[in-house]
C-alpha positions as CSV (number, residue, x, y, z in Angstrom):
1,M,-34.0,-48.2,-11.7
2,K,-33.1,-44.7,-12.6
3,K,-36.9,-44.0,-13.0
4,R,-37.4,-45.2,-9.4
5,I,-34.4,-43.2,-7.9
6,L,-35.7,-40.1,-9.4
7,F,-39.2,-40.6,-8.2
8,I,-37.6,-41.0,-4.6
9,I,-35.9,-37.6,-5.0
10,I,-38.6,-35.8,-6.0
11,T,-40.9,-37.1,-3.6
12,L,-38.5,-36.0,-0.7
13,A,-37.9,-32.8,-2.1
14,V,-41.7,-32.2,-2.4
15,F,-42.3,-33.6,1.1
16,T,-39.3,-31.8,2.7
17,S,-40.6,-28.3,0.9
18,I,-44.2,-28.7,2.1
19,C,-43.6,-29.6,5.8
20,S,-39.9,-28.9,6.6
21,C,-40.7,-26.1,8.9
22,G,-42.6,-28.8,11.0
23,I,-39.9,-31.1,11.0
24,I,-37.1,-28.3,11.9
25,N,-39.6,-26.5,14.6
26,K,-40.2,-29.1,17.1
27,P,-36.3,-30.2,17.6
28,V,-35.2,-26.5,17.6
29,D,-38.0,-26.0,20.2
30,K,-36.6,-28.8,22.3
31,K,-33.0,-27.6,22.1
32,T,-33.8,-24.1,22.5
33,G,-36.5,-24.0,25.0
34,F,-38.3,-21.2,23.3
35,S,-41.6,-22.7,24.1
36,D,-40.4,-23.1,27.9
37,F,-39.8,-19.1,28.0
38,L,-43.0,-18.4,26.6
39,K,-44.7,-20.5,29.1
40,Q,-42.7,-19.0,31.8
41,T,-43.6,-15.5,30.7
42,E,-47.3,-16.3,30.6
43,L,-47.0,-17.7,34.3
44,S,-45.4,-14.5,35.4
45,I,-47.8,-12.2,33.6
46,R,-50.9,-14.3,35.3
47,K,-49.1,-13.8,38.8
48,E,-48.3,-10.3,38.0
49,N,-44.7,-10.6,38.7
50,W,-43.6,-8.2,36.3
51,S,-39.8,-8.5,36.8
52,E,-40.0,-12.1,36.1
53,A,-42.0,-11.7,32.9
54,K,-39.5,-9.1,31.7
55,K,-36.8,-11.4,32.3
56,S,-38.2,-14.5,30.8
57,I,-39.4,-12.5,27.5
58,S,-35.9,-11.0,27.2
59,E,-34.7,-14.7,27.4
60,A,-37.2,-15.7,24.8
61,E,-36.2,-12.9,22.5
62,K,-32.6,-14.0,22.9
63,V,-33.5,-17.6,21.7
64,W,-36.0,-16.0,18.8
65,K,-32.8,-14.1,17.4
66,K,-31.1,-17.5,17.2
67,V,-34.3,-19.7,15.5
68,K,-35.4,-16.9,13.2
69,P,-32.6,-17.4,10.7
70,I,-33.4,-20.9,10.3
71,L,-37.2,-20.5,10.0
72,Q,-36.8,-17.6,7.5
73,I,-35.5,-20.1,4.8
74,D,-38.6,-22.0,5.1
75,I,-41.6,-19.7,5.8
76,D,-43.8,-16.6,5.1
77,H,-41.8,-13.5,6.2
78,D,-45.2,-12.4,7.4
79,Y,-45.3,-14.9,10.5
80,I,-41.6,-14.0,11.4
81,N,-42.9,-10.4,11.1
82,N,-45.9,-11.1,13.1
83,I,-43.8,-12.6,16.1
84,E,-41.3,-9.7,16.2
85,D,-44.1,-7.3,16.2
86,D,-45.9,-9.3,19.0
87,F,-42.5,-9.1,20.9
88,V,-42.4,-5.2,20.6
89,K,-46.1,-5.1,21.8
90,L,-45.6,-7.6,24.7
91,N,-42.3,-5.4,26.1
92,A,-44.5,-2.4,26.2
93,F,-47.5,-4.2,28.0
94,I,-45.3,-5.7,30.4
95,D,-43.5,-2.3,31.3
96,T,-46.7,-0.7,31.5
97,K,-48.0,-3.7,33.5
98,E,-51.1,-4.3,31.4
99,K,-52.2,-8.1,32.2
100,G,-54.9,-8.6,29.8
101,N,-53.0,-7.3,26.9
102,S,-49.5,-9.0,28.1
103,L,-51.2,-12.1,28.3
104,A,-53.2,-12.0,25.1
105,T,-49.8,-11.0,23.4
106,V,-48.0,-13.6,24.9
107,M,-50.6,-16.4,23.7
108,L,-50.5,-15.0,20.1
109,I,-46.7,-15.6,20.2
110,K,-47.2,-19.0,21.4
111,D,-50.2,-19.9,19.2
112,T,-47.9,-18.5,16.1
113,W,-45.0,-20.8,17.2
114,D,-47.0,-23.7,17.9
115,N,-48.7,-23.7,14.6
116,I,-45.6,-22.3,12.6
117,G,-45.1,-25.9,10.9
118,S,-49.0,-25.8,9.6
119,L,-48.9,-22.0,8.2
């Protein structure tokens, strides 16, 4: 009986350590709407509505500051740093109204966020 309980505990610990970010990522995204802000930013960039893009990326960054501490526990800090670097680039591209670079950068952030559980 004790061996069985120990086996279950070890299995759960290994499972949680391997994919806990994936388990955390989706509920956090639904609760915070981070993906929605990124999608809105992308749509605003496509329409070249720079003031709306600036507003939505600002909201996404506010949410990111709340989400980041949760994710830092479980994932490689390089991914966190990449998203933060991309936010800096994206703000600069939006300020200078560079559609191509803005669009590429917001899509990089979205891709990293969408795949963060599998990284």
